[in-house]
N, C-alpha and C positions, 0 to 999 in steps of 0.2 A: 259150505255157510267163509263169507268172508272174514277176513281178518280182524276188521273195524267194528263187526258184530258181535265178535266171539267175548262174553264175559272175561274181564279180566282176571278173574281168579282158577279159570280154567284153562289160559294160555301158557303155552311151554317158552322157555327161555328163548328158543329161536324164533317164536312167533312173535314174542314180546319184543326182541329186538329190533325184528323187520316194522313193527307199530310203532316203534318210539321214533323209526328215522321217519317214516311215513307222516307221523304227527309233527315232528319238528319241522319238516318242509310243508307241509300244510298251512301250521300256525304262521310262519314266516312269510309265507304267500299272501295272507290274508293281512297280516301287518301292513305288507308292503299297500296292499289294494287301499287301505283304510287311511293311513298315515300319508302315504306317498302320493295318492290319487283322487283321495275322497271317492272311491268307488268301491263299496265294499259289498261282495258276493254272498255275505251272511248276516243273520242276526247276530248282536250281542250274545243272546242267550246260547245259539249255536256253536259260536266262537269260544262260550265260556265252558262249554260241555267239552269240545275239543281239549280244552286245557285242565280240565277235570280229569279226563280220561288220561292223559298223559300222566298226571300226577300218581294218579292210581297204581297205573302200570310201575313207576318208578317206586312207588312205596313198597310193592310186591317183588319186585327186581331192583335191586338198591344198586347194584354192580354192573347194572347197562346203563345208568345215565348218561347222558352225553354234553360234551361240551357247549354243543351248540343248542341245548334243550331249551324250550320256553321256561321250565323252573328254575332256570340258572339265570334268568335275568331277575330273579328276587333272590339273591343268595345269602348265605349267613352273613350277617355285620363285619365289618373289617375289626379286626382286634384294635382295641386303642384309638390308634390316630393314622391317618393315611400314610402308608410309604412312599418314598420318595421315588422318581422315574427321572433318570437322565434322556432326556431327546437325543435320539439319533442325529437328529438335525437341530439346531438350533430354531425357536420361535420365535421368529424377530418381530417386532414392533412396524408399525408404519408411519412416514410423514406425513403430514396433515395439510392439505392446502383448505383455503377460505375462500377463495374468489377466483371469477374466471380468468382474471392477472396469472393467479397462482398456477392456474391449470396450465394456460400458454405457456408458463417459465418451464413447469414440468414436463410437457412434451418438447419445448426445444431443448432442455438438458438432455434430453433422449438422445436427439438427433446430434446435438452437439458431441456428446460424449464418444458417440459410434463414428464420428467424420462425416455424417451424411447432410445432406440439405434439405430440410422441412418440405419433402415434396406430397406427405399422405401414403408415402409407401409402406410404413410400419403402422400393422394395426394393433390396437388398444382393446382390452375386455373391460367393461364395466358394469359392474355387480352391486347391489344394496350392500350397505356394511349394518351388518346386523348387530344391533345392541343385545349381546350374551355372555356368553362364557366360552372361550376358545379352548377346543379341545384335539387332542391328537388321537387317531384310533390306529392302531398296529395289528395286523394280519400276518401270520407266520402259516406258510401252506395254506393260504386261505381261510385260515380260522382266526376270528378275533382272540387276541392273547393280552391286549393291554391299552388302558384307555388312560391318559395322562392329561391334567390340567397344563396350560402353560407356564403357570408359575412363575419363576425369573426369566424365560427364555431358553434356560439352559435344563433346569432342573422342575421337574413339575410334581404332582399330588396323583398317585397311583387312586383312581376312581372306578375301575373297572366293574366291579360288582355293580355299582348305582348304573354305569351306562348301559350295562346289561337290559335295565329295566325300560328302556327306551325303545318304545316298540320300531319307530322308524331305522335304527340303526341295523343294517345286516352283523348277524352272527357268524356268516361264513359266506365268503366271497365266489364268484363263477370260477368254473375249473380252467377258464384260460386266463384267470387273473397273475399275475407275477407270483412267486414265492414269498418274497418280502413286500409287503405294500403297509403305506402309513397315510391314511386319508386323516384331514384336518378340516377343519369347519368351526361352527359356533352350536352350543347348545342354547335353546332361549325356550322361551314360556310365551305362549300365544295370548295376545290380548283378552280373548275371551275365555280360555283357561283361567288368567290370574283373575278376571271379573269374578267369576264362577267360585274360585277359590275364596276371596274376598268376602263374596256374599255368604259362603260356608262359614267362613269363621266368626262372621259377625252373628250369624242366629246362633251360634254357638256360644256369644258372650267371649270369645276371644279377640286378642290383638289382631288386627289387618296387617297387609304387608303394606309395603310402600311403593314398589314397584316392580314389573314382571320382569327385570334383569338380576336385581338382586334377590328377589323369590327363586328363580332359576338358579343361581349361583349358591346359596343356601341350599337348595333341595340336594343340588348335587353332591353337598358336602357333608350329607346325614349318614350318621353310622350306621343307620338301620335301613337296607336298601327299600324295604315296603313302603317306606316313608316317601322315599324317590318316586319309587311306582306309584304311588298316590297323586304325583303331582302333573303328569302327563307333560312331561318335558318332549320337545323336539328337537330337530338337528338338520341343517345345511351343511352339505359339502361343497367347498369352494378352494381346497389345496393339499399339498400332500407333504410328507418329511422323505424320509429312505424308500426309495423303490429299487428292487435287485434287476425291474428292467419298465423301461418307460414305453407306456401304450400308445401315447401320443408323443409328437413334437411341438404342439400348441398349448396355450392355457386354455382355449376354447375347447381343444379336441378332448382335454384330460376331464372337463366339467362334464361332457357329455358322456366319457367311460364311466366317471362315477353313476350318473344317471343309469347307465346300463347295468352297471353294478348293485342297483337296487337301492342307490343313497338319494336322498330328497336334495333337489339344486334348485337354486332362486329362480323363477322364472321370468325375471324380469333382467336378467343378465343379458347384456348385449355385446356384439362385435362390431367396433367402430374405427375408421379411418383419420377422421380430422376432429380438428379442436371444437368445430363449430358443432358436429355430429355428437361428439361427448358431452359440452355443454347442453345442448339440448336435450338429451337422454336425462341428464341429471336434472334437469327444469321437471321432466315430466314426470320423473320418480318423484319429486318434491310435490308435485300436486296430486299424486295417488298417497303419499305418506299417510295422511290419516285415515284412510279407507283400508290401509293394509291391517291384516291380525297378528301384525308382530313391529315390534319397534324397530326402526334405524335410525341412525344417525348422519348418515352421508352414504357416498357412493365411492367404492373403489376401483381404481384405474389401474391395467396391470398391461406393460408389453405382453403380445399376443405369443409371439416365436419365443421359444424354450432356449436357443441357440442365443439369439437376442438378449436375452435375460440373464444366460452363464455370462456373455460378453459385458455388459452391466455391472454385473456384481453386486456387492453389499458394501456399504458406509460401516458405521462400529455397531449400530443396532437397526440399520434397515434398509432394504434393499433400493437400488437405485432406479428399478425397473417398475415401481409402484407406490402409488400412494392414495390416501383417503381424502376425498374432497367433503368434506363435513358441511351439515348445512348452518344457516346463519343462526347467531348465540341466540337465546333467548333473554327477555328483557322483562324489567318489572319496576315497577315504582315503590321505595320506601323510604325510609328516614335516617339518617347519620345521627346516633345517640350520643356517639363520642368518637374520638380519634387518639388510640394507643400506637405505642411505639414499641417494637419487638428489636432485638438485638441477635442479629444471627451470628454464626462462627467464625466470620470475618471481618465482624465490628461493623457491619451494616447494619443503618437504623432505619427500619421499615416502617411506616405509618399503616395502620390497619383501620380501616372503618369500623364499627359497632353501628349495627342496623336494627334498625325494628325487624324482627323475622319476617322472612317473605318464600315463597315457595317459586322459584324459579325452576323450570324445567323438570317438576317433580321432585326436587330436593329443598331442601328448606332452608335458608341463605340466613346467617347470623352478622356475618364478618365479610370483608371485600379489601383487597391489597386494593392500597393508593400511592404503591410502587416508592414515591421518594417526592422531596419538597417541591420540585418541579413540577410534578404531576399532580400536583396540588393544586398550584397554582393554573393549568391548563396548558405547560409547557412539556413539548415530547423531548426524546431522548437529543434528538439532533438540535435542539435549541427552536424549533420551529412551536407555533403554536397549535393546540390541537383542540383546543376551547375558545372559546369568545374571553375576552382579558375578565369580565366582571363575573364569568362562570367559574372562580375559583371554589373551593370544596370548603364548607365549614359546619362547624356543629348546628345541627338542628336543620339543615339544607333537607328539602326532599330530592330523591337523586335517582336516576336511570340505572340500573344494577344489569350487567350483563353477565351472561354465563355460557360457553360454550364448550360441549361434552364434558371431560374431565378437567376443563380448564379452571385455573383459582377464580370465583367472580371478581368483578372488578366495578368500580363505579365511572360509568361512561359520560355521564354529564349531569348537569346541576337544573333543575327546574326553578329557574329564576323567581318565577312570578309567585312561588310557594315559599320563597326565603322568609323567615321570619325577622319580626324588627329586630334591632340590635344584635344580630348575629357577627360577632366579630371575626378578623380575618386570622385563619390558623398561623400561628408564628410556632417554627419548627425549631426543635432542642438545639442549643447547642452545646450542652452537657449528655453526657450518656445516662438513662434515666436508671441503670441497675448501677454503675460503677463511681458515677461520677466524674469522669475522666472528661476532657475534650473529646466533642465533637466535630469534626470537620470534613470539609470537601476538599480531597485533595486537587493539585493543578497538575492536567497535564504538560508535560515539560515540551511536547512537540508542538499542540496546538494553540497554548497558555489556557484553554480552557478549564473551566472546573467540572470536576468529575460530579454528575447527576447524582451520585450517592453519598449520601454523610456518614460518615464511619466514627466510631471509639477507637480512641489511640492508647486504650488503657491494655490491649493484648488479653494476656492469660491472666494478668489482674482481674479484669472482667469477669464476673462468676457466670455472664449471660454467654460471652465466647467460649469460657471452658466447658459449661455443659453441653453447650452445642455442638462443639467439637467432639466430645465422646458422643453423643449419639449422631453423630456421622462417621464416626470411627467404629460404630459396631453397628451400623446399617447393610442393609442386603448388599451392596455392590462394594461396600468394605470389608470388613472383617466378617460381617454378615454372623453375630454371634444371638443366638436363638435365646430368651430369657430377659435380654437388656433390653426392652423397649422405653419408651418415654417414660414411662411411671416408673419405672426399676432405674432407670439412670438418675430421674431427680430426685427418688429415694436417698441412692448411694451418694450421691452427689452433697445432698444437703446434712448427711448424718455428720456428726461432731465425733464417731466413736472411731478409733483409731481400727479397731477390725472389720468396721463396715464402709467407710468412706472411698469414695473413687473421684479422685479432683482431678487426675490425667490417665490417659489410655494406659500406661505399663500399670497402674494401680488395678486393673483389671485382672490382672496376670498374678497380681501376689495378692488377691484378695482369699482364696482357699487358704494360702499358708497364714494368713493372719488370721483368718478364722479358727484354724488348728490351735493356733495359740492363745485362744480368747476364750473367755467365760461368757462374751456376749455371741451366741449362736444365730445364726440367722434363719434356720428354721424354727425356731420360737416365737418369730415376728410376724404379726398379723398380714397375710396377703403372702406370705411364703411358704414353708410345711418340708418337709424332709425330703419328699419325692423331687418339687421343683427344684430344691436348692442341689440336689444331685445332677439333676439335668440341667442346670446352668452351670453348675463344673465342669461335667462333661462337655458343655459346649463352648466352654472359655478354654480347655486342653486340647479341643479340635482343632484350635486357630492357633498352634503354638507354630505350624508351618502355614504358610499362606503364601499363593501367588504373588509374583514384584508388582504386577499391575495393579492390584488389589492394594499392598500395602503403600505404593505410592500414593494412589486415591486416597487412602484411609488416614494419612496425613494432613490432609487439611487443607493443602498449599492453594491461596488463592488463585483461579484462574485454570487451576489444574482438576480438569473433570476426566469422567472415565477414560474417554478416548486419547485426551494427551497422556494420560498414565498409562495406558497401554503403547503410546508411541515410544516413550521415555524406557520402558522397560525392554523392548524391541532394539531400541537403539544401544542401549548400554550393557543389557544381558544380565547383569548381577547388582546387587543393592551397593555392594563395595564401589563398583566400577562409577555408579552413578553418583554417590555421595561424593566420593573423591572428585570427579569432574565439577560437582555443583559448587563443592567450595574452591576448585582452581577457578571456576568461571568469574570470581568476584571482579577483576578487573574488567571492563568493556573492552572489546576487540581483541584480546589474546585469544589464543590458539582454543584454549576451553568452552569460552564464552562463544567463539564463531562456530565451532563443533556443534554445541547446544542449539544456536539459532539457524544454524543453516539444516535443521531436522524438518523435513517438509513438515507443514501442519502447525508448526510451533514460531510465532512470531515474538517481535522483539518484546512486547508487554508481557506475554507467557513467562519468557526466558527471563525478564527482571525481577518477576514476582517468585520464580523459583531459586532464583541466586539470594535473593533478599531472603526468604525464607531461610537458608541454609548460613548465613551471615550473621542470625539473631542465635545468641550462645544457648539463652533459656531455650529454643527449639533444640539445639543440637542434643542437651543435656536431656530432654524429655526422650528425643529420639534412641539417645543412648542406653538409657533405662529399658525402654520398648525392646532394643537390640539384646538385652540380657535376660528376655523372657520369650521371644519369639524369631523365629527366621524364617527372613523372606526366603522363596526358592528360586532360583536362577530362571531366568524367562525361557520358555520352549519354543523353538523354531515348527512352527505347526504347517509343514510343507512338505510335498512329495518326497521322499528320499532319493538322493543322488540328483539333486538341483544343483547347477553348477554354479548358481549365483546366493545361495546360504549365505547369510553375514556380510555380503558385499555390499560397498556403498556406493550408489550410482546416481549421477547428475544427468538429466536431459537438458538439450538446448538446442535451439535454432528452431526452425518450422520443422515440423515431424511431417511426413509426408504418407506413410504407412500404418501410423496409429496417431489417435488424438492423444495431446497430453494425461489428460486423466486416465485414459485407458491403458497408457503406457505405464503411468504410476502404479495403479491397479494391478497390473498382469506382475510387473517386478515383484510389489510386495507380497503378492498371493505366491510368489516363488521364494518368500525368505529373504528378498533382498530389502534394504534401506533407501530409500528415495530421499536424495539432500536438494537443499535450492541452491546451493553455491560449492563453488571447487575446493578442499583445502589437502592439506596432505594425506588424512585419511578415504579421500576418494579412491574409490577400484577402478571406475570405468565412468568416461564421460559418453553420453552418445549423442552425436551431434548431427545434426540437419541443418540444411541450408538457411544461411544468413548468421550461423553461429557466431559468437563476437568475443566479449571479455572472458567468459567461461572457458571458452576453447582456448585462448591465450593462458589464461591460467593455468589450465589444464599442462598444456607442452610446457609451460616456464616449470612446472613441479613434476613433469615426467608421468603424469598417469596416463593411461592407456586410453586411448582416445579410439572411439569406432562408430561407424555407420550404421544406419537403422538396420539394413541387411545384415548385418554382421551381429548384432545385438540379437536378431532373431534367430538366427543360426546356432548362437552360444545357447539359450535359452532353450531350444529345442536339442541341446545335445544329451 
């Protein structure tokens, strides 16, 4: 009698072990046929019978349950909340392009960075951009061990139990797969499954869902994997993270490997070599978009050769070798009911149109940014007219609202024929609506032109700026304090109780001490509670030490974003050195000013903004109180041990022949060097090519070591 016909209750342990192995393989095989190829070999009833037999054997022999068992695709619910997973390699986002010209610029930038003529010798892959949830699947010794969401790109949520319910995802890789494999792709819900789910919800008298993407995301974050399993989620593989061995040397080859391993890959992926082919494929996918059973919002282009991807490298948050070509914005008509002014943390007064609700691209839009006073008048940032003169935006106007992807909706144009009689021109405020301070448009000293943004002059006197500064301070890429969201920050800021109020960032770190000494207990206030208060204080204490770049970014200095904060941290190394240098940089053209302004990527406008921040006594007082509570960690040098240029400052000048300027800079920074734009006493090396002029003369004058490109390459290779 064959093992698969022996009654479960009479199986020996050895027979049960063999049967569970067979069932795991057979069910996985049918999963691949059903979801990957739409070619099922057995009926649903026969499939269910296989699963029932597997469950019965495991119930009798619980010690034999396999990690790749079909039953483990619906495991026990995770305890409480999802654990965090630190990605071995960051999951970065892509830059977006929106026009054929943008695509041409992207392709040209690749050739330019690599120092090659645009001769169609570089191949690109083009794949639909799935509107789903990014996922990283980690396999060790060919077994699925962890599944994590993108999260913030560095740390995601552990959703392994829920991912095991997706039948398209292999639980085990073939024997020839490397020991460590991270396959990345998109979890999504098919349109047909979404429609069926909504029909079921409506029949049961329950609220229906808004769109497949949000439904897929919510389904994957269910605490009960059985709920996830019921949603019939799907997966496309298209990228990878850590790999102990690369099975191919091209993007196209890697996608083929994924398919061979049993992962679904998108059939519309192509390998192309010219801009014309790329744009043609984009147009073809756009025509097919409505008929696809999954949502897409564009096409992703990637340089095919992996060695060229490595040379091109990354910007701060995105690769140079890839971009997402988004489909045109979705538009709708609606009415401007009011124009409100919001005050941001830098004092910027931003007009916002309050709209009659309208659905644009599956999302109900009620607000749209109007950017600034010029935009309301129909004038762009460079002073050019972007709408006809009479097409200024007024309350009561019928307007065209545009939304592309996750971009904030904006008013594109006015339907003049529908303008109501008596609609008056909008007069922009000259005083801050929050604090009453003067609102002004600053003049650019160099050009003599007015800034496009109107700003409140109240500084921290302005409550709006102060509260927005705190929201920035606790945001994900700054101090990232869980439990201090917008609602909580507003509550603490508006409180008049000394035991509760948070008016500046240092107040966050003294909150617990003030609570301990007060009769007013946060846990007794509606909306909080003992557990949430405990977690809040733990989250605050966990940030008493923080990376230097996050600390600098959190200060909210105008023009200092994440990338600039990282440049400053890497250049100065410690907060003490940074602060001392910024306060010394007050007189322009002094040594400290020149050092700041010479950092590659920091121009005069940014440098001036940083110096102004450190000239303001109130800012210094707040920062000092903050330093009494937290410690910024010295910047880490993330380079290969033994790099001969770690911490060295290098200037490239002249016409480089062995590599492009961008490639030289990227390579130097990857080895821990600092790339400066001009020569100073602190410069360590000047790499001079043909045609080097004043920078070479300055280096010789200061006694800075000058080397050729070949000598530089020999140095960094040593």
